[in-house]
C-alpha positions as a Markdown table, in Angstrom:
| # | Residue | x | y | z |
|---|---|---|---|---|
| 1 | Met | 13.8 | -7.5 | -3.1 |
| 2 | Ser | 12.6 | -10.6 | -1.3 |
| 3 | Gln | 10.1 | -13.0 | -2.7 |
| 4 | Arg | 6.6 | -13.0 | -1.3 |
| 5 | Val | 5.9 | -16.5 | -0.3 |
| 6 | Val | 2.9 | -18.5 | 1.2 |
| 7 | Phe | 4.0 | -21.5 | 3.2 |
| 8 | Asp | 1.2 | -24.0 | 3.8 |
| 9 | Thr | 0.7 | -25.2 | 7.4 |
| 10 | Thr | 2.6 | -28.5 | 7.0 |
| 11 | Thr | 5.6 | -26.6 | 5.7 |
| 12 | Ala | 5.6 | -24.0 | 8.3 |
| 13 | Val | 5.1 | -26.5 | 11.2 |
| 14 | Ser | 7.9 | -28.7 | 9.9 |
| 15 | Ala | 10.2 | -25.7 | 9.7 |
| 16 | Leu | 9.3 | -24.5 | 13.2 |
| 17 | Leu | 9.1 | -27.8 | 15.1 |
| 18 | Phe | 12.1 | -29.8 | 13.7 |
| 19 | Ala | 15.2 | -27.8 | 14.3 |
| 20 | His | 17.4 | -30.4 | 12.5 |
| 21 | Gly | 14.8 | -31.5 | 10.0 |
| 22 | Arg | 14.8 | -31.2 | 6.3 |
| 23 | Leu | 12.9 | -27.8 | 6.3 |
| 24 | Ala | 14.9 | -26.2 | 9.2 |
| 25 | Trp | 16.6 | -24.1 | 6.6 |
| 26 | Leu | 13.3 | -22.1 | 6.1 |
| 27 | Arg | 13.6 | -20.5 | 9.6 |
| 28 | Arg | 16.9 | -19.0 | 8.6 |
| 29 | His | 15.6 | -18.1 | 5.2 |
| 30 | Trp | 12.7 | -15.9 | 6.5 |
| 31 | Arg | 14.7 | -14.6 | 9.5 |
| 32 | Glu | 17.5 | -13.4 | 7.2 |
| 33 | Gly | 15.0 | -11.7 | 4.8 |
| 34 | Gly | 15.3 | -14.4 | 2.0 |
| 35 | Cys | 11.6 | -14.2 | 1.7 |
| 36 | Val | 8.5 | -12.3 | 3.0 |
| 37 | Pro | 6.1 | -15.0 | 4.3 |
| 38 | Leu | 2.5 | -14.0 | 3.8 |
| 39 | Val | -0.3 | -15.0 | 6.3 |
| 40 | Ser | -4.0 | -14.3 | 6.7 |
| 41 | Arg | -6.3 | -14.7 | 9.6 |
| 42 | Ala | -7.4 | -18.1 | 8.2 |
| 43 | Thr | -3.9 | -19.4 | 7.8 |
| 44 | Val | -2.7 | -18.2 | 11.2 |
| 45 | Glu | -5.8 | -19.8 | 12.8 |
| 46 | Glu | -4.9 | -23.0 | 11.0 |
| 47 | Leu | -1.3 | -22.9 | 12.1 |
| 48 | Thr | -2.3 | -22.2 | 15.7 |
| 49 | Arg | -4.8 | -25.1 | 15.7 |
| 50 | Val | -2.3 | -27.5 | 14.3 |
| 51 | Leu | 0.4 | -26.5 | 16.8 |
| 52 | Ala | -2.0 | -27.4 | 19.5 |
| 53 | Tyr | -2.4 | -31.1 | 18.3 |
| 54 | Pro | -1.7 | -33.4 | 21.2 |
| 55 | Lys | 0.8 | -35.4 | 19.2 |
| 56 | Phe | 3.2 | -32.4 | 19.4 |
| 57 | Arg | 3.0 | -32.2 | 23.1 |
| 58 | Leu | 3.5 | -28.4 | 23.1 |
| 59 | Ser | 2.6 | -26.2 | 26.0 |
| 60 | Ala | 0.8 | -22.9 | 25.4 |
| 61 | Glu | 4.2 | -21.2 | 26.1 |
| 62 | Asp | 5.9 | -23.5 | 23.5 |
| 63 | Arg | 3.3 | -22.6 | 20.9 |
| 64 | Arg | 3.7 | -18.9 | 21.6 |
| 65 | Glu | 7.5 | -19.2 | 21.2 |
| 66 | Leu | 7.2 | -21.0 | 17.9 |
| 67 | Leu | 4.7 | -18.5 | 16.6 |
| 68 | Ala | 7.0 | -15.6 | 17.7 |
| 69 | Asp | 9.7 | -17.1 | 15.5 |
| 70 | Tyr | 7.5 | -16.9 | 12.5 |
| 71 | Ile | 4.7 | -14.2 | 12.7 |
| 72 | Pro | 7.0 | -11.2 | 13.2 |
| 73 | Tyr | 8.7 | -12.0 | 9.9 |
| 74 | Cys | 5.3 | -12.3 | 8.0 |
| 75 | Glu | 3.2 | -9.8 | 6.2 |
| 76 | Val | -0.4 | -10.0 | 7.1 |
| 77 | Val | -2.8 | -9.8 | 4.2 |
| 78 | Glu | -6.0 | -8.4 | 5.7 |
| 79 | Arg | -8.4 | -9.1 | 2.9 |
| 80 | Thr | -8.4 | -12.2 | 0.7 |
| 81 | Glu | -10.3 | -12.8 | -2.4 |
| 82 | Arg | -11.2 | -16.2 | -3.7 |
| 83 | Cys | -8.8 | -17.6 | -6.2 |
| 84 | Ala | -10.2 | -18.8 | -9.5 |
| 85 | Ala | -8.4 | -22.1 | -9.0 |
| 86 | Val | -10.4 | -24.3 | -6.6 |
| 87 | Cys | -8.7 | -26.9 | -4.5 |
| 88 | Arg | -10.5 | -30.2 | -4.1 |
| 89 | Asp | -9.6 | -30.1 | -0.4 |
| 90 | Gly | -11.5 | -27.0 | 0.9 |
| 91 | Lys | -9.1 | -26.7 | 3.9 |
| 92 | Asp | -6.3 | -25.8 | 1.4 |
| 93 | Gln | -8.2 | -23.1 | -0.4 |
| 94 | Pro | -7.3 | -20.3 | 2.0 |
| 95 | Phe | -3.6 | -20.8 | 0.9 |
| 96 | Leu | -4.6 | -20.3 | -2.8 |
| 97 | Asp | -6.7 | -17.3 | -1.8 |
| 98 | Leu | -3.8 | -15.8 | 0.2 |
| 99 | Ala | -1.3 | -16.4 | -2.6 |
| 100 | Gln | -3.5 | -14.6 | -5.1 |
| 101 | Ser | -4.6 | -11.7 | -2.8 |
| 102 | Gly | -1.1 | -11.2 | -1.4 |
| 103 | His | 0.5 | -11.3 | -4.9 |
| 104 | Ala | 2.8 | -14.1 | -3.8 |
| 105 | Glu | 5.4 | -15.3 | -6.3 |
| 106 | Val | 5.2 | -18.8 | -4.9 |
| 107 | Leu | 3.1 | -21.1 | -2.7 |
| 108 | Val | 5.4 | -23.7 | -1.1 |
| 109 | Thr | 3.6 | -27.0 | -0.2 |
| 110 | Gly | 4.0 | -30.7 | -0.1 |
| 111 | Asp | 0.3 | -31.2 | -0.4 |
| 112 | Arg | -0.7 | -33.1 | -3.6 |
| 113 | Asp | -4.1 | -31.4 | -3.6 |
| 114 | Leu | -2.2 | -28.0 | -4.1 |
| 115 | Leu | 0.6 | -29.3 | -6.2 |
| 116 | Val | -1.7 | -30.6 | -8.9 |
| 117 | Leu | -2.8 | -26.9 | -9.4 |
| 118 | Ala | 0.7 | -25.8 | -10.5 |
| 119 | Gly | 0.3 | -23.7 | -13.6 |
| 120 | Gln | -3.3 | -22.8 | -12.9 |
| 121 | Thr | -2.6 | -19.8 | -10.7 |
| 122 | Arg | -0.6 | -16.6 | -10.9 |
| 123 | Ser | 1.8 | -17.9 | -8.3 |
| 124 | Leu | 4.2 | -20.8 | -8.7 |
| 125 | Ile | 3.2 | -23.8 | -6.7 |
| 126 | Glu | 6.1 | -25.9 | -5.7 |
| 127 | Thr | 7.5 | -28.3 | -3.1 |
| 128 | Pro | 9.9 | -27.1 | -0.5 |
| 129 | Glu | 12.7 | -28.9 | -2.1 |
| 130 | Ala | 12.0 | -27.2 | -5.5 |
| 131 | Tyr | 11.8 | -23.8 | -3.7 |
| 132 | Arg | 15.1 | -24.4 | -2.0 |
| 133 | His | 16.9 | -25.3 | -5.3 |
| 134 | Arg | 15.3 | -22.5 | -7.2 |
| 135 | Thr | 16.2 | -19.9 | -4.6 |
| 136 | Ser | 19.7 | -21.2 | -4.3 |
| 137 | Gly | 20.1 | -21.0 | -8.1 |
| 138 | Ala | 20.0 | -24.7 | -8.9 |
| 139 | Trp | 16.9 | -26.0 | -10.6 |
| 140 | Pro | 16.3 | -29.8 | -10.0 |
| 141 | His | 14.7 | -31.4 | -13.0 |
| 142 | Lys | 13.6 | -34.3 | -10.8 |
| 143 | Thr | 11.5 | -31.9 | -8.7 |
| 144 | Val | 9.9 | -30.3 | -11.7 |
| 145 | Ala | 9.2 | -33.8 | -13.1 |
| 146 | Met | 7.5 | -34.7 | -9.8 |
| 147 | Val | 5.2 | -31.7 | -9.8 |
| 148 | His | 4.2 | -32.5 | -13.5 |
| 149 | Arg | 3.7 | -36.2 | -12.5 |
| 150 | Tyr | 1.3 | -35.1 | -9.8 |
| 151 | Ala | -0.7 | -33.0 | -12.4 |
| 152 | Arg | -0.7 | -35.9 | -14.8 |
| 153 | Glu | -1.9 | -38.3 | -12.2 |
| 154 | Asp | -4.6 | -36.0 | -11.1 |
| 155 | Gln | -5.7 | -35.5 | -14.8 |
| 156 | Ala | -5.7 | -39.2 | -15.4 |
| 157 | Gly | -7.7 | -39.8 | -12.2 |
| 158 | Arg | -10.3 | -37.3 | -13.3 |
| 159 | Gln | -10.6 | -38.8 | -16.8 |
| 160 | Ser | -10.9 | -42.3 | -15.4 |
| 161 | Ala | -13.7 | -41.1 | -13.0 |
| 162 | Glu | -15.5 | -39.3 | -15.9 |
| 163 | Ser | -15.2 | -42.5 | -18.0 |
| 164 | Lys | -16.8 | -44.5 | -15.2 |
| 165 | Gln | -19.8 | -42.2 | -15.2 |
| 166 | Trp | -20.7 | -43.4 | -18.7 |
| 167 | Leu | -20.5 | -47.1 | -17.9 |
């Protein structure tokens, strides 16, 4: 059975736009049934909005073609509940909510605001590189260390900010 996966916008856009980029393998992965990507209304709206950024210079037809290479492979989660873990960047919260409501095994992201929440949700939260290595059977200790480092840095930053409140 394929893993239920939430890809954040940056991950999905990178896989869709850059045919020879470091995340191009994800297109084959979802096409071949290696995973079931989950989407919600909010995450599809975000993906559609980002694909329309002028810097990508995509026509409306180009955007439709890219979405047609992703959305048909996705499972739409109609109703999402608020995840108990709250992301400090509110624009990322819909991905946490989707992962929880869709019973995703993993949320794949390169976003530090989401990565620092690793271990605080029912779903794994990992980088695209960690996901690739884990699904291929090789587990990179460097990537695990990187996710833990983000969490430690975030915790240290919070403690530092709390200390300054008392000064």
